[in-house]
C-alpha positions in Angstrom: -24.7 -23.9 55.1 -25.6 -21.4 52.4 -29.3 -21.0 51.7 -29.2 -21.7 48.0 -30.7 -23.9 45.4 -27.7 -25.9 44.3 -26.9 -24.8 40.7 -25.0 -28.0 40.1 -28.1 -30.1 41.0 -31.4 -28.4 40.3 -33.3 -31.5 41.6 -32.0 -31.0 45.2 -33.0 -27.9 47.2 -31.1 -27.2 50.4 -32.1 -24.5 52.8 -30.4 -24.4 56.2 -30.5 -27.8 57.8 -33.4 -29.3 55.9 -34.0 -30.2 52.2 -36.6 -30.8 49.6 -35.9 -33.6 47.1 -37.7 -34.7 44.0 -39.1 -38.3 44.0 -38.9 -40.5 40.9 -42.6 -39.9 40.3 -42.4 -36.2 40.2 -43.3 -35.5 43.8 -41.4 -33.7 46.6 -40.3 -34.6 50.1 -39.3 -32.2 52.8 -37.0 -33.8 55.4 -36.2 -32.1 58.7 -33.8 -33.1 61.5 -35.5 -35.1 64.2 -34.7 -32.5 66.9 -36.8 -29.8 65.3 -39.6 -32.0 63.7 -42.0 -31.4 66.5 -40.8 -27.9 67.6 -42.6 -25.5 65.2 -41.2 -22.5 67.1 -37.6 -23.6 66.4 -38.5 -24.4 62.8 -40.0 -21.0 62.4 -36.9 -19.2 63.6 -34.8 -21.3 61.2 -37.1 -20.3 58.4 -36.8 -16.7 59.4 -33.0 -16.9 58.9 -33.4 -18.3 55.4 -34.3 -15.2 53.6 -33.0 -15.7 50.1 -33.7 -18.4 47.7 -31.5 -18.4 44.5 -33.0 -20.1 41.5 -31.1 -21.8 38.7 -31.2 -19.7 35.5 -32.8 -22.5 33.4 -35.8 -22.8 35.7 -38.9 -20.6 35.7 -37.5 -17.4 37.2 -34.4 -17.5 35.0 -31.9 -16.3 37.5 -34.0 -13.9 39.4 -33.6 -13.9 43.2 -36.7 -14.3 45.4 -36.7 -12.9 48.8 -38.9 -15.1 51.0 -39.6 -13.5 54.4 -41.5 -14.2 57.6 -43.7 -17.3 57.8 -44.3 -17.2 54.0 -40.9 -18.8 53.3 -42.1 -22.4 53.5 -45.5 -21.7 52.0 -43.9 -20.0 49.0 -41.3 -22.7 48.7 -43.9 -25.4 48.5 -45.8 -23.5 45.9 -42.7 -22.9 43.8 -41.7 -26.6 44.1 -45.2 -27.7 43.2 -45.1 -25.7 40.0 -41.6 -26.9 39.3 -42.9 -30.4 38.8 -45.4 -29.3 36.2 -44.5 -28.9 32.6 -41.5 -26.7 32.0 -43.3 -24.2 29.8 -44.7 -20.7 29.4 -47.9 -21.5 31.2 -46.0 -22.7 34.3 -43.7 -19.7 34.1 -46.6 -17.2 34.1 -48.4 -19.1 36.8 -45.3 -19.1 39.0 -44.8 -15.4 38.5 -48.4 -14.6 39.4 -48.4 -17.0 42.3 -45.2 -15.6 43.8 -46.4 -12.0 43.4 -49.7 -12.9 45.1 -48.1 -14.7 48.0 -45.4 -12.2 48.6 -47.9 -9.4 48.7 -49.5 -11.0 51.8 -48.5 -9.9 55.3 -49.9 -12.8 57.2 -47.7 -15.1 59.3 -48.6 -18.7 58.4 -46.0 -20.4 60.5 -48.7 -22.2 62.5 -49.3 -24.2 59.3 -45.7 -25.5 59.3 -45.4 -29.2 60.3 -42.3 -31.2 61.1 -42.4 -33.3 58.0 -44.4 -32.3 54.9 -45.1 -34.6 52.0 -46.0 -32.7 48.9 -48.5 -34.6 46.8 -47.0 -36.9 44.3 -48.3 -36.6 40.8 -49.0 -39.4 38.5 -46.5 -37.9 36.0 -44.5 -34.6 36.2 -45.7 -33.6 32.7 -49.4 -34.2 33.4 -50.2 -30.5 33.5 -54.0 -30.7 34.0 -53.5 -33.0 37.0 -50.8 -30.7 38.4 -52.8 -27.5 37.8 -55.8 -29.0 39.7 -53.6 -30.1 42.6 -52.0 -26.7 42.8 -55.4 -25.0 42.8 -56.6 -27.3 45.5 -53.5 -26.6 47.6 -54.0 -22.8 47.3 -57.7 -23.2 48.1 -56.8 -25.0 51.3 -54.3 -22.4 52.3 -56.8 -19.6 51.6 -59.5 -21.3 53.6 -57.3 -22.1 56.6 -55.5 -18.7 56.8 -58.2 -16.3 55.7 -56.0 -14.5 53.2 -57.4 -13.2 50.0 -56.1 -14.4 46.7 
């Protein structure tokens, strides 16, 4: 299966054999096949093979291609998707650009943070920017604390 964001359906993200899907409340769910849910090593190798994420032109990166390598793939993907459920505006676009540059600059392998099934926090409403910004900051703070990386 091609590792791309389906341009015909920007609400469904398919990478390899697992997918992220928007919920009706603006949250995201990551579903994985049962045979790899508890095998983080297998999952990590699958992530390593999924090196390129194509974005839809009308989303924040406006057609640019992001290369997500090493254990940062899933982490970056979650951050991108968290921002995607915020307001579709300039603030989110700038935040996404800054976040991606920051994360991709790191050389740390964070694959030990990957779990079989990850529920990204559901927001009260996808356009509630203050709530989303706070949740994103808390998410990044937790990653920084657990991994020791500098942002």
